[in-house]
C-alpha angles and dihedrals in degrees: 000000000000091000091052092052092049093049091046092053091045092052093046094053120017101026090049089052092049092049091050092049090049090051092048090048092053091050092049090047092051094049098039118132113271097026096098093085092053094050092044090055092047092049091056095054096096091050098042099083107096097170122107124222116265092247093054115109113250123213111270092014106129096166095084 
């Protein structure tokens, strides 16, 4: 039971601190200067495909 108590205290204090620092680091990394261009490009990926499927009817295509 002594091991459980030690691990419980460790998780309640130091591991919580490490997880918070990791979270804060991720937030700082995401909002760092110069990253706006990268995230803008990534945000446009779903809208960037201008091609139509092969089965889509083209203008002036009367064979369909």
